N, C-alpha and C positions, 0 to 999 in steps of 0.2 A: 332113301337108300335100303333101309330096311326092309320095305315092301316091295322092292324093285323087281324081286322074283313074281310075286303076286300080280304086279301090273303085265309081266311078259307072259305069264299063264292065261290071264285074262285076254289078251290080244290074240293069243294063238287058239282060243276056243271059239265055236261057232256061237253066235248070238244067242242061240235056244239053249245051250248047254252052260254058259257062264253063269256061276252063282258065287259071288263075291262072298267072303266071310267077314262076319261083323267084327268089329274092334281089330282088323288087321290094316292099319294105315299109318302114315307118317306124322300126319299135322293137320290142324283145322284151318279153314278160312272162315274167318267171321266177316259176312257182307252186311252193312249199313248202309241204305239208300236214305237219299233226300226226297221225299215224297212228293212235295210240290213240283219237282222237275220230272219225276216220273208220270205225275199226273197232267203234265203239260203235253205229253205224249199219249195219254191214256185216259182221255178225259170221261169215255163211257162207261168205265168199269166201276163197281160199286163203291169202293173205298174213296174213288176220287170224285164221285157225284155227291158224296156225303161229307167231303172234306169242308171244314171250316176253319177261318182264320185263328180261331182261339183252341183249335183242337191240338194236342201233343205234336202229332206228326208234320203240324203245318210249320213248326220250327225247331224239330228236334230229329237228329238221324233216327230210323227205325229199322227194324229188321227184315232183311231179305232172307237171309238163313245162316246157319251154320253148317259147313260142309266137310266132313271127314275126307282126306285129301290123300294121295301116293304123291311122292317125289316123281319127277318126270312124268308128270300127268297134268298137263296145263288145260285140258279140257274137261277135267274132273269126271273122267269115265267111271272112277269108282262109285259104285252106288247101289241101290236097289238089293240089299243083302236079304238072302232068304226070300226074296220077292221072284214069283214066277211070271213068265212072259204074259200070261193072261191076265194077270193083276197088274203089270205095267202098262198094259195096253191102253186104258182109259186116262193114263196120266198125262193129258194135255190141257192146256189152260182153261178151254170152255169146258172141260169135263171134271175140273178138280172136284167139284161138289157131289160128283158121283164116287167118289173115293172113299174108303172107310175113315171114319174120324177117329184121330189119336185118342187113346184113353188119357184125358187131363182131368185133374182137379179142378174145382172151381175158382180156385185161388189162381192157378195157372192159367186157365182159359180168361180170366177176367184181366190179369196183367197181359196177356197176348192182344187183346182186343185193342190195346193202346199201343204196345210196342210193336205190333205186327198189323197194320191196319189192312195189309192183303189178306188177312184171315177173312175179310168180308167176301171175298172172292174166294175162299178156302185154301189159300196158298200154304197154310199149316199142313193140311193132307197131302199136298204133293210133296212138302219139305221133309215130312216123317217118311213117306214111302220111300223117296229116292236117296235122302241123306241120313235121316235119323235111324233108318233100320240099320246102318253102318257103324252106329257110334258106340255099339254096346250097352248103351243106357236104356232105361225105359223111358216110354214117350214122356211121362212126366218129368223126369229127371232132365231128359236132353232139352226140352222146352225151358225148364226152369234155368238150366245152365245157360242157354243163350238169351233168356230174358234178362239175367243178371249182369251177364257181359255187355249187354246194349245198355242198359241202364247206368254202369258203370263209366262207359263211353261218354254219354250224356252227361255226366257229372265231372268229367275233366276240364281244364281250361279250355281246351279246344273244344269241347260240346258246349260248354257255357258261352263262350265268344260267337259261335254260331248262332245260338238262340238269340243273343242280345243284338245281333246283326243281320237278322232275317230282313231281307229286303234290301240290302245294301251291296255295293260292290266293294271287295276287300282285296288286300294284296296277297297273293300265294305264299310270299316271304313270311307275312305274318301268321298264317296258317300254319306253316312248316315251322316256325319258332314256337309256337304253342304246342304243336305235337311234341318236338324236341324236349319241351320242359316238362311235359308230361310223362315222356318215355325216354328218358336221357340215356338208358342202357340197351335200346331195343332200335338201333338205327336200321331202317329198312323193312322193318316188320310192319308199318302203316302204310298204306298208299291211298292218295287222294285222286279220284276221277272224277272228270267234268264232261259235259254234255252239252250241245247246244239247247238253250231255252230263251226265250223272250227276246230274241235277236242279239244273245250273249252266250258266252261260253259259263255254264253254271255247275257248282258242285253237286255231283249226282252220287257218288259213292264214297265211303270211307271202308278201306278192306284191311282187314288184320289177319296177320299170319300168326297162329297160335300153336303150341306144343301140344302133344296127346300123350298119355289121355287127359281128360280134363273131367272134373265132377261139379254138379252144383255147388255154388258159393265160391268157386274158383276166381282167385284175383287176376284181372284183365292185365295190368301191369306186369305181374309176375309169369304170366302165362305167354308173354309175347315171344316169338321165335323168329329171329330175322333169317332171312333165306340166304343160300350160299352165294346167289348174286342178287343184289338189290333191283328191284323194278322202280323205276322212276315215277314220279308223280305224274298224271297224265292231264294237266290244267296248265292254262297260260299265266303269265303274270298277274294278270287282274281276274278276279273270280266273282262272279255272281252268287249271292246266297237267295235264292229264290224265296219268297214267302207267298203263301195261298193267298 
């Protein structure tokens, strides 16, 4: 609600004139993906060609992105803050490696290699250009924040259960019970999503709605922000946890 006027203003401007302001947003979306499901449909990309059964992303949720978002903007149109049309033009999956590399410390880049396997396809360059530029944070702080949040998610009861049960079919109700035990005061702030893989419906994403602003070191549990209207989990009663 706080930034509804900004969203309306953006919608009324021609695309060439839109220039969203960094830091003017309502909440974050933290999107964690289950890489073996992604790779089942994208086997040719570098991170999937190199995936091995013992690599972190074979049995843990990994970073897709951390997206500054506006209320009443389900398509996440808010983005590219301070980025002109010419700089946005090459932001396409096959051109991501032509985008400028975000300025990251060696430590941040090293952690990102494990927590965001898509960095092998230069995903972090796209994520910074479209989303990180709107966070109001430096590139290093932005990626340090999402790395910390992803690591905290993996360390929850739900995250450990997924790692222990990779390769198995589990009950959605068990996943929901673990989520409730991890985040008892944030009903509706976490959504499980599934997609077809290996002739079954498999866990593909875990989506967290987080308050804003946030800084590196923020607690995942304390940062959850339930939406006004909760989104239902998008999974059937039985869920496959794909293992590479």
